[in-house]
N, CA and C atoms of all chains as a GROMACS GRO file, in nm:
protein
  627
    1UNK      N    1   3.104  10.154   6.543
    1UNK     CA    2   3.069  10.105   6.696
    1UNK      C    3   3.076  10.305   6.750
    2UNK      N    4   3.008  10.293   6.856
    2UNK     CA    5   2.958  10.460   6.893
    2UNK      C    6   3.054  10.475   7.010
    3UNK      N    7   3.129  10.615   6.950
    3UNK     CA    8   3.212  10.665   7.034
    3UNK      C    9   3.206  10.806   7.086
    4UNK      N   10   3.306  10.832   7.165
    4UNK     CA   11   3.290  11.004   7.251
    4UNK      C   12   3.402  11.067   7.210
    5UNK      N   13   3.495  11.010   7.152
    5UNK     CA   14   3.668  11.106   7.133
    5UNK      C   15   3.696  11.004   7.022
    6UNK      N   16   3.757  11.018   6.956
    6UNK     CA   17   3.877  10.993   6.848
    6UNK      C   18   4.054  11.052   6.903
    7UNK      N   19   4.114  10.942   6.865
    7UNK     CA   20   4.260  10.995   6.895
    7UNK      C   21   4.353  10.942   6.721
    8UNK      N   22   4.359  10.989   6.672
    8UNK     CA   23   4.446  10.987   6.555
    8UNK      C   24   4.636  10.973   6.562
    9UNK      N   25   4.654  10.851   6.616
    9UNK     CA   26   4.824  10.814   6.618
    9UNK      C   27   4.848  10.782   6.506
   10UNK      N   28   4.814  10.815   6.382
   10UNK     CA   29   4.873  10.725   6.278
   10UNK      C   30   4.997  10.796   6.238
   11UNK      N   31   5.066  10.749   6.156
   11UNK     CA   32   5.193  10.809   6.147
   11UNK      C   33   5.312  10.783   6.291
   12UNK      N   34   5.257  10.791   6.392
   12UNK     CA   35   5.319  10.776   6.495
   12UNK      C   36   5.382  10.657   6.524
   13UNK      N   37   5.518  10.654   6.572
   13UNK     CA   38   5.616  10.497   6.600
   13UNK      C   39   5.595  10.508   6.766
   14UNK      N   40   5.573  10.371   6.798
   14UNK     CA   41   5.588  10.328   6.942
   14UNK      C   42   5.701  10.439   7.007
   15UNK      N   43   5.706  10.447   7.107
   15UNK     CA   44   5.568  10.463   7.231
   15UNK      C   45   5.484  10.567   7.212
   16UNK      N   46   5.480  10.671   7.086
   16UNK     CA   47   5.363  10.802   7.098
   16UNK      C   48   5.286  10.726   7.093
   17UNK      N   49   5.223  10.669   7.041
   17UNK     CA   50   5.056  10.632   7.056
   17UNK      C   51   4.990  10.587   7.175
   18UNK      N   52   5.070  10.499   7.253
   18UNK     CA   53   5.069  10.441   7.382
   18UNK      C   54   5.062  10.601   7.493
   19UNK      N   55   5.164  10.644   7.502
   19UNK     CA   56   5.209  10.794   7.525
   19UNK      C   57   5.085  10.891   7.541
   20UNK      N   58   5.014  10.877   7.429
   20UNK     CA   59   4.928  11.016   7.362
   20UNK      C   60   4.796  10.925   7.415
   21UNK      N   61   4.756  10.816   7.408
   21UNK     CA   62   4.673  10.753   7.417
   21UNK      C   63   4.642  10.718   7.607
   22UNK      N   64   4.769  10.778   7.692
   22UNK     CA   65   4.727  10.759   7.815
   22UNK      C   66   4.725  10.921   7.861
   23UNK      N   67   4.753  10.985   7.808
   23UNK     CA   68   4.710  11.118   7.790
   23UNK      C   69   4.538  11.162   7.770
   24UNK      N   70   4.541  11.134   7.661
   24UNK     CA   71   4.411  11.140   7.647
   24UNK      C   72   4.237  11.061   7.722
   25UNK      N   73   4.303  10.951   7.766
   25UNK     CA   74   4.204  10.890   7.851
   25UNK      C   75   4.199  10.924   7.982
   26UNK      N   76   4.320  11.072   7.981
   26UNK     CA   77   4.263  11.124   8.176
   26UNK      C   78   4.185  11.265   8.098
   27UNK      N   79   4.194  11.272   8.012
   27UNK     CA   80   4.057  11.390   7.944
   27UNK      C   81   3.915  11.339   7.957
   28UNK      N   82   3.924  11.181   7.950
   28UNK     CA   83   3.745  11.161   7.919
   28UNK      C   84   3.682  11.108   8.091
   29UNK      N   85   3.590  11.082   8.089
   29UNK     CA   86   3.518  11.034   8.182
   29UNK      C   87   3.514  10.900   8.190
   30UNK      N   88   3.488  10.853   8.324
   30UNK     CA   89   3.469  10.707   8.323
   30UNK      C   90   3.347  10.653   8.227
   31UNK      N   91   3.346  10.563   8.159
   31UNK     CA   92   3.266  10.459   8.067
   31UNK      C   93   3.282  10.514   7.920
   32UNK      N   94   3.323  10.599   7.902
   32UNK     CA   95   3.305  10.701   7.779
   32UNK      C   96   3.395  10.597   7.669
   33UNK      N   97   3.363  10.598   7.567
   33UNK     CA   98   3.475  10.503   7.438
   33UNK      C   99   3.548  10.581   7.386
   34UNK      N  100   3.682  10.581   7.366
   34UNK     CA  101   3.744  10.649   7.293
   34UNK      C  102   3.792  10.550   7.159
   35UNK      N  103   3.792  10.631   7.065
   35UNK     CA  104   3.868  10.521   6.916
   35UNK      C  105   4.007  10.560   6.905
   36UNK      N  106   4.071  10.481   6.895
   36UNK     CA  107   4.261  10.510   6.876
   36UNK      C  108   4.232  10.488   6.729
   37UNK      N  109   4.295  10.560   6.626
   37UNK     CA  110   4.407  10.475   6.494
   37UNK      C  111   4.531  10.511   6.492
   38UNK      N  112   4.591  10.356   6.455
   38UNK     CA  113   4.733  10.379   6.450
   38UNK      C  114   4.747  10.263   6.318
   39UNK      N  115   4.875  10.315   6.323
   39UNK     CA  116   4.916  10.218   6.162
   39UNK      C  117   5.059  10.183   6.227
   40UNK      N  118   5.129  10.180   6.371
   40UNK     CA  119   5.249  10.146   6.405
   40UNK      C  120   5.195   9.937   6.455
   41UNK      N  121   5.297   9.875   6.375
   41UNK     CA  122   5.246   9.712   6.389
   41UNK      C  123   5.279   9.675   6.526
   42UNK      N  124   5.337   9.757   6.599
   42UNK     CA  125   5.377   9.753   6.736
   42UNK      C  126   5.245   9.757   6.831
   43UNK      N  127   5.134   9.872   6.800
   43UNK     CA  128   5.016   9.930   6.819
   43UNK      C  129   4.933   9.762   6.827
   44UNK      N  130   4.939   9.712   6.716
   44UNK     CA  131   4.832   9.572   6.774
   44UNK      C  132   4.846   9.493   6.881
   45UNK      N  133   4.925   9.471   6.970
   45UNK     CA  134   4.988   9.437   7.086
   45UNK      C  135   4.978   9.486   7.145
   46UNK      N  136   5.079   9.599   7.193
   46UNK     CA  137   5.092   9.766   7.260
   46UNK      C  138   4.974   9.784   7.313
   47UNK      N  139   4.817   9.794   7.247
   47UNK     CA  140   4.715   9.879   7.287
   47UNK      C  141   4.653   9.765   7.401
   48UNK      N  142   4.634   9.656   7.359
   48UNK     CA  143   4.552   9.531   7.479
   48UNK      C  144   4.640   9.561   7.537
   49UNK      N  145   4.796   9.537   7.521
   49UNK     CA  146   4.879   9.514   7.693
   49UNK      C  147   4.831   9.641   7.794
   50UNK      N  148   4.833   9.752   7.668
   50UNK     CA  149   4.812   9.885   7.791
   50UNK      C  150   4.667   9.873   7.827
   51UNK      N  151   4.594   9.823   7.790
   51UNK     CA  152   4.416   9.822   7.888
   51UNK      C  153   4.471   9.668   7.989
   52UNK      N  154   4.530   9.585   7.946
   52UNK     CA  155   4.556   9.483   8.084
   52UNK      C  156   4.605   9.548   8.172
   53UNK      N  157   4.666   9.596   8.167
   53UNK     CA  158   4.798   9.708   8.267
   53UNK      C  159   4.737   9.748   8.355
   54UNK      N  160   4.619   9.854   8.255
   54UNK     CA  161   4.574  10.007   8.342
   54UNK      C  162   4.472   9.971   8.406
   55UNK      N  163   4.360   9.846   8.309
   55UNK     CA  164   4.234   9.838   8.387
   55UNK      C  165   4.131   9.901   8.272
   56UNK      N  166   4.180   9.979   8.183
   56UNK     CA  167   4.075  10.023   8.101
   56UNK      C  168   4.060   9.893   7.979
   57UNK      N  169   3.863   9.909   7.935
   57UNK     CA  170   3.833   9.800   7.876
   57UNK      C  171   3.866   9.796   7.708
   58UNK      N  172   3.956   9.669   7.646
   58UNK     CA  173   3.909   9.694   7.546
   58UNK      C  174   3.793   9.675   7.464
   59UNK      N  175   3.712   9.722   7.437
   59UNK     CA  176   3.567   9.698   7.343
   59UNK      C  177   3.588   9.678   7.195
   60UNK      N  178   3.662   9.687   7.173
   60UNK     CA  179   3.634   9.682   6.974
   60UNK      C  180   3.816   9.715   6.956
   61UNK      N  181   3.827   9.582   6.845
   61UNK     CA  182   3.991   9.595   6.799
   61UNK      C  183   3.959   9.602   6.670
   62UNK      N  184   3.999   9.651   6.537
   62UNK     CA  185   3.957   9.606   6.409
   62UNK      C  186   4.072   9.622   6.302
   63UNK      N  187   4.144   9.589   6.220
   63UNK     CA  188   4.215   9.578   6.139
   63UNK      C  189   4.179   9.600   5.938
   64UNK      N  190   4.224   9.710   5.925
   64UNK     CA  191   4.161   9.743   5.767
   64UNK      C  192   4.343   9.750   5.724
   65UNK      N  193   4.355   9.673   5.674
   65UNK     CA  194   4.492   9.666   5.564
   65UNK      C  195   4.604   9.765   5.674
   66UNK      N  196   4.650   9.812   5.663
   66UNK     CA  197   4.778   9.876   5.766
   66UNK      C  198   4.727   9.980   5.862
   67UNK      N  199   4.580   9.965   5.889
   67UNK     CA  200   4.542  10.045   5.998
   67UNK      C  201   4.454   9.982   6.089
   68UNK      N  202   4.509   9.988   6.247
   68UNK     CA  203   4.442   9.956   6.334
   68UNK      C  204   4.339  10.034   6.374
   69UNK      N  205   4.238   9.976   6.426
   69UNK     CA  206   4.162  10.064   6.492
   69UNK      C  207   4.097  10.000   6.651
   70UNK      N  208   4.082  10.091   6.746
   70UNK     CA  209   4.038  10.056   6.863
   70UNK      C  210   4.000  10.120   6.922
   71UNK      N  211   3.890  10.019   7.022
   71UNK     CA  212   3.773  10.099   7.132
   71UNK      C  213   3.757  10.108   7.256
   72UNK      N  214   3.854  10.190   7.309
   72UNK     CA  215   3.836  10.138   7.444
   72UNK      C  216   3.746  10.257   7.573
   73UNK      N  217   3.715  10.142   7.603
   73UNK     CA  218   3.566  10.215   7.724
   73UNK      C  219   3.689  10.253   7.861
   74UNK      N  220   3.697  10.361   7.907
   74UNK     CA  221   3.768  10.460   8.032
   74UNK      C  222   3.724  10.383   8.129
   75UNK      N  223   3.794  10.336   8.193
   75UNK     CA  224   3.765  10.263   8.336
   75UNK      C  225   3.670  10.373   8.459
   76UNK      N  226   5.035   9.972   9.588
   76UNK     CA  227   5.174  10.047   9.595
   76UNK      C  228   5.169  10.020   9.370
   77UNK      N  229   5.194  10.078   9.281
   77UNK     CA  230   5.210  10.086   9.150
   77UNK      C  231   5.325   9.994   9.149
   78UNK      N  232   5.285   9.908   8.998
   78UNK     CA  233   5.426   9.834   8.962
   78UNK      C  234   5.546   9.917   8.944
   79UNK      N  235   5.644   9.898   8.991
   79UNK     CA  236   5.800   9.939   8.979
   79UNK      C  237   5.871   9.927   8.869
   80UNK      N  238   5.956  10.012   8.781
   80UNK     CA  239   5.978   9.925   8.694
   80UNK      C  240   6.158  10.067   8.699
   81UNK      N  241   6.294   9.966   8.746
   81UNK     CA  242   6.385  10.048   8.768
   81UNK      C  243   6.512  10.001   8.628
   82UNK      N  244   6.560  10.134   8.645
   82UNK     CA  245   6.691  10.109   8.490
   82UNK      C  246   6.799  10.164   8.552
   83UNK      N  247   6.905  10.061   8.503
   83UNK     CA  248   7.046  10.140   8.548
   83UNK      C  249   7.111  10.182   8.385
   84UNK      N  250   7.180  10.294   8.400
   84UNK     CA  251   7.207  10.350   8.242
   84UNK      C  252   7.383  10.355   8.274
   85UNK      N  253   7.462  10.290   8.174
   85UNK     CA  254   7.610  10.303   8.222
   85UNK      C  255   7.650  10.339   8.101
   86UNK      N  256   7.610  10.332   7.998
   86UNK     CA  257   7.662  10.437   7.879
   86UNK      C  258   7.597  10.546   7.844
   87UNK      N  259   7.682  10.635   7.734
   87UNK     CA  260   7.626  10.784   7.712
   87UNK      C  261   7.619  10.820   7.582
   88UNK      N  262   7.583  10.671   7.500
   88UNK     CA  263   7.564  10.709   7.350
   88UNK      C  264   7.450  10.709   7.363
   89UNK      N  265   7.394  10.728   7.199
   89UNK     CA  266   7.298  10.800   7.124
   89UNK      C  267   7.205  10.668   7.155
   90UNK      N  268   7.181  10.554   7.122
   90UNK     CA  269   7.101  10.428   7.169
   90UNK      C  270   7.071  10.405   7.311
   91UNK      N  271   7.179  10.442   7.388
   91UNK     CA  272   7.189  10.395   7.545
   91UNK      C  273   7.093  10.525   7.594
   92UNK      N  274   7.089  10.608   7.547
   92UNK     CA  275   6.978  10.753   7.582
   92UNK      C  276   6.852  10.736   7.534
   93UNK      N  277   6.842  10.651   7.398
   93UNK     CA  278   6.705  10.694   7.385
   93UNK      C  279   6.651  10.548   7.460
   94UNK      N  280   6.683  10.396   7.440
   94UNK     CA  281   6.624  10.314   7.506
   94UNK      C  282   6.537  10.333   7.642
   95UNK      N  283   6.600  10.362   7.725
   95UNK     CA  284   6.535  10.415   7.884
   95UNK      C  285   6.438  10.500   7.834
   96UNK      N  286   6.461  10.626   7.760
   96UNK     CA  287   6.306  10.670   7.791
   96UNK      C  288   6.222  10.636   7.709
   97UNK      N  289   6.230  10.560   7.589
   97UNK     CA  290   6.131  10.506   7.548
   97UNK      C  291   6.062  10.412   7.605
   98UNK      N  292   6.117  10.313   7.684
   98UNK     CA  293   6.116  10.202   7.785
   98UNK      C  294   6.049  10.276   7.901
   99UNK      N  295   6.098  10.394   7.992
   99UNK     CA  296   6.028  10.423   8.077
   99UNK      C  297   5.922  10.529   8.030
  100UNK      N  298   5.903  10.622   7.923
  100UNK     CA  299   5.804  10.651   7.849
  100UNK      C  300   5.652  10.570   7.850
  101UNK      N  301   5.664  10.466   7.834
  101UNK     CA  302   5.583  10.354   7.820
  101UNK      C  303   5.534  10.279   7.909
  102UNK      N  304   5.643  10.275   8.046
  102UNK     CA  305   5.604  10.223   8.145
  102UNK      C  306   5.513  10.308   8.216
  103UNK      N  307   5.567  10.462   8.245
  103UNK     CA  308   5.493  10.555   8.295
  103UNK      C  309   5.342  10.533   8.215
  104UNK      N  310   5.319  10.525   8.096
  104UNK     CA  311   5.244  10.551   8.024
  104UNK      C  312   5.099  10.430   8.103
  105UNK      N  313   5.168  10.361   8.078
  105UNK     CA  314   5.130  10.217   8.168
  105UNK      C  315   5.071  10.207   8.288
  106UNK      N  316   5.111  10.336   8.391
  106UNK     CA  317   5.077  10.359   8.508
  106UNK      C  318   5.196  10.308   8.561
  107UNK      N  319   5.311  10.276   8.527
  107UNK     CA  320   5.406  10.206   8.634
  107UNK      C  321   5.522  10.299   8.726
  108UNK      N  322   5.546  10.299   8.779
  108UNK     CA  323   5.639  10.401   8.842
  108UNK      C  324   5.753  10.371   8.810
  109UNK      N  325   5.853  10.488   8.714
  109UNK     CA  326   5.989  10.465   8.668
  109UNK      C  327   6.096  10.557   8.731
  110UNK      N  328   6.224  10.456   8.741
  110UNK     CA  329   6.330  10.475   8.837
  110UNK      C  330   6.472  10.454   8.741
  111UNK      N  331   6.522  10.588   8.690
  111UNK     CA  332   6.620  10.554   8.629
  111UNK      C  333   6.756  10.632   8.647
  112UNK      N  334   6.857  10.531   8.698
  112UNK     CA  335   6.970  10.570   8.732
  112UNK      C  336   7.097  10.562   8.682
  113UNK      N  337   7.131  10.670   8.679
  113UNK     CA  338   7.248  10.702   8.544
  113UNK      C  339   7.394  10.692   8.608
  114UNK      N  340   7.505  10.633   8.578
  114UNK     CA  341   7.638  10.580   8.625
  114UNK      C  342   7.701  10.565   8.513
  115UNK      N  343   7.824  10.610   8.572
  115UNK     CA  344   7.954  10.576   8.464
  115UNK      C  345   7.956  10.676   8.330
  116UNK      N  346   7.951  10.647   8.241
  116UNK     CA  347   7.944  10.740   8.123
  116UNK      C  348   7.805  10.776   8.085
  117UNK      N  349   7.667  10.672   8.194
  117UNK     CA  350   7.543  10.735   8.140
  117UNK      C  351   7.501  10.884   8.208
  118UNK      N  352   7.611  10.878   8.297
  118UNK     CA  353   7.587  11.018   8.348
  118UNK      C  354   7.560  11.138   8.272
  119UNK      N  355   7.608  11.131   8.133
  119UNK     CA  356   7.628  11.226   8.039
  119UNK      C  357   7.498  11.288   8.033
  120UNK      N  358   7.455  11.193   7.969
  120UNK     CA  359   7.321  11.166   7.944
  120UNK      C  360   7.255  11.244   8.030
  121UNK      N  361   7.222  11.351   8.157
  121UNK     CA  362   7.195  11.374   8.216
  121UNK      C  363   7.215  11.540   8.233
  122UNK      N  364   7.304  11.599   8.105
  122UNK     CA  365   7.396  11.710   8.194
  122UNK      C  366   7.268  11.819   8.072
  123UNK      N  367   7.278  11.881   8.062
  123UNK     CA  368   7.169  12.066   8.020
  123UNK      C  369   7.257  12.029   7.894
  124UNK      N  370   7.142  12.047   7.787
  124UNK     CA  371   7.179  12.061   7.644
  124UNK      C  372   7.239  11.988   7.565
  125UNK      N  373   7.227  11.805   7.620
  125UNK     CA  374   7.339  11.722   7.518
  125UNK      C  375   7.262  11.659   7.475
  126UNK      N  376   7.410  11.633   7.308
  126UNK     CA  377   7.298  11.600   7.205
  126UNK      C  378   7.382  11.464   7.190
  127UNK      N  379   7.359  11.350   7.231
  127UNK     CA  380   7.395  11.239   7.210
  127UNK      C  381   7.422  11.139   7.118
  128UNK      N  382   7.522  11.123   7.041
  128UNK     CA  383   7.573  11.041   6.924
  128UNK      C  384   7.608  10.921   6.945
  129UNK      N  385   7.597  10.810   6.799
  129UNK     CA  386   7.634  10.668   6.829
  129UNK      C  387   7.746  10.640   6.882
  130UNK      N  388   7.778  10.565   6.923
  130UNK     CA  389   7.891  10.469   6.975
  130UNK      C  390   8.007  10.455   6.838
  131UNK      N  391   8.103  10.468   6.901
  131UNK     CA  392   8.242  10.420   6.814
  131UNK      C  393   8.218  10.543   6.691
  132UNK      N  394   8.285  10.440   6.619
  132UNK     CA  395   8.282  10.540   6.420
  132UNK      C  396   8.162  10.596   6.388
  133UNK      N  397   8.052  10.543   6.459
  133UNK     CA  398   7.914  10.542   6.402
  133UNK      C  399   7.850  10.665   6.474
  134UNK      N  400   7.959  10.733   6.528
  134UNK     CA  401   7.896  10.889   6.527
  134UNK      C  402   7.905  10.957   6.426
  135UNK      N  403   7.935  10.893   6.345
  135UNK     CA  404   7.950  11.018   6.236
  135UNK      C  405   7.853  10.965   6.147
  136UNK      N  406   7.744  10.901   6.180
  136UNK     CA  407   7.621  10.927   6.118
  136UNK      C  408   7.519  10.914   6.210
  137UNK      N  409   7.523  10.961   6.321
  137UNK     CA  410   7.441  11.002   6.414
  137UNK      C  411   7.327  11.110   6.324
  138UNK      N  412   7.374  11.211   6.256
  138UNK     CA  413   7.310  11.319   6.188
  138UNK      C  414   7.173  11.246   6.088
  139UNK      N  415   7.263  11.150   6.031
  139UNK     CA  416   7.187  11.061   5.925
  139UNK      C  417   7.024  11.014   6.051
  140UNK      N  418   7.074  10.901   6.126
  140UNK     CA  419   6.973  10.861   6.230
  140UNK      C  420   6.897  10.992   6.264
  141UNK      N  421   6.917  11.097   6.295
  141UNK     CA  422   6.861  11.190   6.368
  141UNK      C  423   6.693  11.226   6.272
  142UNK      N  424   6.760  11.269   6.123
  142UNK     CA  425   6.708  11.313   6.050
  142UNK      C  426   6.595  11.198   6.040
  143UNK      N  427   6.618  11.067   6.001
  143UNK     CA  428   6.581  10.955   5.958
  143UNK      C  429   6.425  10.912   6.074
  144UNK      N  430   6.455  10.978   6.202
  144UNK     CA  431   6.366  10.957   6.311
  144UNK      C  432   6.254  11.078   6.299
  145UNK      N  433   6.337  11.186   6.270
  145UNK     CA  434   6.240  11.289   6.253
  145UNK      C  435   6.101  11.291   6.130
  146UNK      N  436   6.155  11.204   6.092
  146UNK     CA  437   6.113  11.179   5.929
  146UNK      C  438   5.997  11.065   5.989
  147UNK      N  439   6.033  10.975   6.077
  147UNK     CA  440   5.956  10.874   6.119
  147UNK      C  441   5.796  10.910   6.211
  148UNK      N  442   5.906  11.056   6.268
  148UNK     CA  443   5.812  11.105   6.330
  148UNK      C  444   5.794  11.012   6.524
  149UNK      N  445   5.978  11.003   6.548
  149UNK     CA  446   6.010  10.936   6.682
  149UNK      C  447   6.030  11.079   6.685
  150UNK      N  448   6.002  11.103   6.872
  150UNK     CA  449   6.071  11.224   6.908
  150UNK      C  450   6.212  11.235   6.929
  151UNK      N  451   6.266  11.324   6.892
  151UNK     CA  452   6.432  11.362   6.957
  151UNK      C  453   6.440  11.362   7.100
  152UNK      N  454   6.613  11.313   7.118
  152UNK     CA  455   6.637  11.296   7.304
  152UNK      C  456   6.575  11.439   7.398
  153UNK      N  457   6.577  11.532   7.321
  153UNK     CA  458   6.508  11.632   7.432
  153UNK      C  459   6.387  11.652   7.430
  154UNK      N  460   6.309  11.580   7.362
  154UNK     CA  461   6.167  11.592   7.342
  154UNK      C  462   6.139  11.475   7.444
  155UNK      N  463   6.192  11.355   7.377
  155UNK     CA  464   6.171  11.292   7.533
  155UNK      C  465   6.206  11.262   7.653
  156UNK      N  466   6.314  11.378   7.681
  156UNK     CA  467   6.288  11.408   7.815
  156UNK      C  468   6.213  11.491   7.908
  157UNK      N  469   6.130  11.544   7.785
  157UNK     CA  470   6.046  11.670   7.862
  157UNK      C  471   5.946  11.590   7.872
  158UNK      N  472   5.893  11.494   7.767
  158UNK     CA  473   5.748  11.381   7.793
  158UNK      C  474   5.819  11.289   7.936
  159UNK      N  475   5.960  11.257   7.936
  159UNK     CA  476   5.960  11.191   8.059
  159UNK      C  477   5.901  11.265   8.173
  160UNK      N  478   5.977  11.415   8.191
  160UNK     CA  479   5.966  11.468   8.278
  160UNK      C  480   5.782  11.461   8.329
  161UNK      N  481   5.708  11.523   8.233
  161UNK     CA  482   5.575  11.536   8.219
  161UNK      C  483   5.522  11.390   8.286
  162UNK      N  484   5.560  11.314   8.244
  162UNK     CA  485   5.489  11.178   8.307
  162UNK      C  486   5.570  11.091   8.435
  163UNK      N  487   5.642  11.210   8.476
  163UNK     CA  488   5.639  11.166   8.659
  163UNK      C  489   5.778  11.049   8.612
  164UNK      N  490   5.874  11.069   8.582
  164UNK     CA  491   5.979  10.935   8.543
  164UNK      C  492   6.076  11.031   8.598
  165UNK      N  493   6.157  10.947   8.735
  165UNK     CA  494   6.246  10.990   8.790
  165UNK      C  495   6.368  10.956   8.755
  166UNK      N  496   6.430  11.075   8.756
  166UNK     CA  497   6.624  11.072   8.732
  166UNK      C  498   6.720  11.080   8.855
  167UNK      N  499   6.775  10.982   8.847
  167UNK     CA  500   6.913  11.023   8.926
  167UNK      C  501   7.021  10.968   8.887
  168UNK      N  502   7.126  11.113   8.926
  168UNK     CA  503   7.250  11.081   8.892
  168UNK      C  504   7.386  10.992   9.016
  169UNK      N  505   7.466  10.924   9.002
  169UNK     CA  506   7.499  10.850   9.065
  169UNK      C  507   7.611  10.948   9.120
  170UNK      N  508   7.648  10.955   9.270
  170UNK     CA  509   7.680  11.043   9.336
  170UNK      C  510   7.836  11.012   9.277
  171UNK      N  511   7.897  10.889   9.333
  171UNK     CA  512   8.031  10.892   9.275
  171UNK      C  513   8.046  10.884   9.150
  172UNK      N  514   8.004  10.852   9.041
  172UNK     CA  515   8.049  10.895   8.905
  172UNK      C  516   8.022  11.043   8.862
  173UNK      N  517   7.945  11.101   8.992
  173UNK     CA  518   7.989  11.268   8.936
  173UNK      C  519   8.122  11.279   8.983
  174UNK      N  520   8.148  11.279   9.090
  174UNK     CA  521   8.265  11.284   9.177
  174UNK      C  522   8.392  11.283   9.100
  175UNK      N  523   8.369  11.136   9.027
  175UNK     CA  524   8.490  11.053   8.899
  175UNK      C  525   8.510  11.132   8.770
  176UNK      N  526   8.363  11.233   8.736
  176UNK     CA  527   8.357  11.278   8.606
  176UNK      C  528   8.339  11.419   8.646
  177UNK      N  529   8.377  11.441   8.758
  177UNK     CA  530   8.345  11.608   8.762
  177UNK      C  531   8.221  11.712   8.722
  178UNK      N  532   8.102  11.567   8.746
  178UNK     CA  533   7.982  11.676   8.704
  178UNK      C  534   7.949  11.712   8.836
  179UNK      N  535   7.885  11.848   8.836
  179UNK     CA  536   7.807  11.963   8.888
  179UNK      C  537   7.699  11.922   8.917
  180UNK      N  538   7.610  11.930   9.037
  180UNK     CA  539   7.480  11.914   9.016
  180UNK      C  540   7.396  12.034   8.885
  181UNK      N  541   7.466  12.153   8.972
  181UNK     CA  542   7.439  12.245   8.824
  181UNK      C  543   7.424  12.223   8.701
  182UNK      N  544   7.547  12.113   8.642
  182UNK     CA  545   7.533  12.072   8.512
  182UNK      C  546   7.406  11.977   8.468
  183UNK      N  547   7.347  11.970   8.540
  183UNK     CA  548   7.258  11.841   8.534
  183UNK      C  549   7.108  11.922   8.546
  184UNK      N  550   7.014  11.858   8.404
  184UNK     CA  551   6.897  11.895   8.387
  184UNK      C  552   6.833  11.900   8.533
  185UNK      N  553   6.710  11.981   8.519
  185UNK     CA  554   6.631  12.037   8.610
  185UNK      C  555   6.568  11.891   8.694
  186UNK      N  556   6.541  11.875   8.791
  186UNK     CA  557   6.474  11.756   8.852
  186UNK      C  558   6.531  11.648   8.902
  187UNK      N  559   6.691  11.621   8.869
  187UNK     CA  560   6.768  11.534   8.865
  187UNK      C  561   6.802  11.525   8.967
  188UNK      N  562   6.812  11.381   9.051
  188UNK     CA  563   6.850  11.420   9.221
  188UNK      C  564   6.938  11.279   9.232
  189UNK      N  565   7.093  11.368   9.296
  189UNK     CA  566   7.155  11.273   9.348
  189UNK      C  567   7.171  11.161   9.434
  190UNK      N  568   7.184  11.074   9.381
  190UNK     CA  569   7.184  10.915   9.473
  190UNK      C  570   7.297  10.843   9.480
  191UNK      N  571   7.285  10.741   9.604
  191UNK     CA  572   7.388  10.635   9.642
  191UNK      C  573   7.358  10.508   9.569
  192UNK      N  574   7.424  10.430   9.567
  192UNK     CA  575   7.395  10.306   9.518
  192UNK      C  576   7.316  10.239   9.604
  193UNK      N  577   7.297  10.273   9.784
  193UNK     CA  578   7.194  10.236   9.804
  193UNK      C  579   7.063  10.207   9.849
  194UNK      N  580   7.014  10.358   9.798
  194UNK     CA  581   6.890  10.379   9.813
  194UNK      C  582   6.873  10.359   9.693
  195UNK      N  583   6.942  10.387   9.558
  195UNK     CA  584   6.891  10.308   9.471
  195UNK      C  585   6.846  10.132   9.439
  196UNK      N  586   6.943  10.078   9.522
  196UNK     CA  587   6.906   9.946   9.548
  196UNK      C  588   6.794   9.907   9.631
  197UNK      N  589   6.749  10.021   9.751
  197UNK     CA  590   6.631  10.014   9.788
  197UNK      C  591   6.515  10.022   9.752
  198UNK      N  592   6.486  10.090   9.642
  198UNK     CA  593   6.435  10.118   9.539
  198UNK      C  594   6.418   9.990   9.456
  199UNK      N  595   6.506   9.920   9.412
  199UNK     CA  596   6.501   9.846   9.301
  199UNK      C  597   6.496   9.707   9.383
  200UNK      N  598   6.490   9.704   9.502
  200UNK     CA  599   6.436   9.542   9.559
  200UNK      C  600   6.305   9.529   9.588
  201UNK      N  601   6.251   9.671   9.541
  201UNK     CA  602   6.081   9.612   9.580
  201UNK      C  603   6.036   9.679   9.418
  202UNK      N  604   6.101   9.626   9.335
  202UNK     CA  605   6.082   9.633   9.200
  202UNK      C  606   6.046   9.524   9.126
  203UNK      N  607   5.938   9.527   9.019
  203UNK     CA  608   5.872   9.442   8.969
  203UNK      C  609   5.973   9.418   8.836
  204UNK      N  610   6.035   9.535   8.779
  204UNK     CA  611   6.126   9.526   8.625
  204UNK      C  612   6.204   9.560   8.670
  205UNK      N  613   6.372   9.499   8.650
  205UNK     CA  614   6.467   9.572   8.617
  205UNK      C  615   6.568   9.531   8.523
  206UNK      N  616   6.586   9.671   8.458
  206UNK     CA  617   6.673   9.636   8.348
  206UNK      C  618   6.802   9.726   8.337
  207UNK      N  619   6.931   9.643   8.317
  207UNK     CA  620   7.059   9.694   8.272
  207UNK      C  621   7.053   9.751   8.149
  208UNK      N  622   7.116   9.906   8.116
  208UNK     CA  623   7.123   9.930   7.976
  208UNK      C  624   7.252  10.001   7.974
  209UNK      N  625   7.360   9.933   7.926
  209UNK     CA  626   7.469   9.966   7.932
  209UNK      C  627   7.564   9.875   7.780
   0.00000   0.00000   0.00000
């Protein structure tokens, strides 16, 4: 998937991936796609919930073993 | 109006210190407005330079837990507080508890607002989520 930026949150535990995600999204422009990498199991449901709450669009979600990869389009 | 999230913290141990900050920082990152009211023994968590300890006999193992958290990349209490401030989390000290425990405004971390119960309840009455940590 095409992306404008990547946030590597691997090795970070809840709630750090979400806190950093919220910060990162502020740096991006509307319509840009952010790739988020995380390996905290909580992220699997936390990131979609965050998108649902904040209005940013989850346009892709993949799991590769212990790695979660999310694609978020900034609102 | 942004979704509002209010918490009351009434204990000052390590676990009661971390929980509201983890919840609060997450909520603030989700775009929620966060208010945390510290009362009774929770009040000491707002004192400058505090290093909270695990409760009761477990206090002896605080260092071990802090080290484990460092290993797991979980931010420590001080870092969580700093993060909360950056995210705009609001911290309140219960005015009665301050008199009761002899705590002065100058003892508290910067940005703490001293509040009575009515003002906090006024905020909490229009809150979507309220939690009691104690």
